[in-house]
C-alpha positions as CSV (number, residue, x, y, z in Angstrom):
1,M,69.3,3.0,75.3
2,K,70.0,5.4,77.4
3,F,67.3,8.6,78.4
4,R,67.7,11.3,80.8
5,V,64.7,11.8,83.4
6,P,65.7,15.4,84.8
7,D,62.7,15.1,87.1
8,M,63.7,11.8,88.2
9,S,64.7,12.4,91.7
10,C,63.6,9.1,94.5
11,G,62.4,5.4,94.6
12,H,59.0,5.9,94.0
13,C,60.3,8.0,90.4
14,T,62.3,4.7,89.7
15,A,59.4,2.6,90.5
16,A,56.8,4.6,88.4
17,I,59.6,4.5,85.3
18,T,59.9,0.7,85.8
19,K,56.6,-0.2,86.1
20,E,55.2,1.5,82.4
21,I,58.4,-0.1,81.0
22,T,57.2,-3.3,81.6
23,A,54.0,-2.9,80.8
24,L,54.7,-1.5,77.4
25,D,57.4,-4.4,77.0
26,P,57.6,-7.4,79.9
27,Q,60.7,-8.7,78.9
28,A,62.3,-5.4,78.6
29,K,65.1,-5.0,81.5
30,V,65.0,-1.7,82.9
31,T,68.5,0.2,84.9
32,T,67.8,3.4,86.3
33,D,70.4,5.8,88.8
34,L,69.4,8.1,90.7
35,E,72.7,9.9,90.8
36,T,73.0,11.0,87.0
37,R,69.0,10.7,86.5
38,T,69.1,8.4,83.7
39,V,67.1,5.0,83.1
40,E,68.8,2.4,80.7
41,V,66.5,0.2,78.6
42,T,67.5,-2.9,76.8
43,T,64.1,-4.0,74.6
44,E,63.6,-4.3,71.6
45,R,60.4,-1.5,71.5
46,P,61.2,1.3,69.1
47,S,63.1,4.2,71.3
48,T,59.7,7.2,70.6
49,A,57.6,3.9,72.6
50,V,60.0,3.9,75.7
51,S,59.1,7.9,75.8
52,D,56.0,7.4,76.1
53,A,56.4,4.8,78.6
54,I,58.0,7.7,80.6
55,K,55.8,10.0,79.5
56,A,53.0,8.0,81.1
57,A,54.7,7.8,84.4
58,G,54.5,11.6,84.7
59,Y,58.0,11.9,83.5
60,E,60.0,14.2,80.7
61,S,62.6,12.0,78.6
62,A,65.3,13.1,76.2
63,L,67.3,9.6,74.9
64,V,70.7,10.4,75.6
């Protein structure tokens, strides 16, 4: 699943988001792209749970 995270702009942002998602699912594969401001996640967890994890890191997101 892929999320657009408009406010993600630096390495600190990607680290915070990755930390929250891997806290939710330690087996998750997280790929961030600052240029397109997207986060791609491979996980068994539902998209709502991943979106909540991104929000817990302090960022709004939308599934794309």
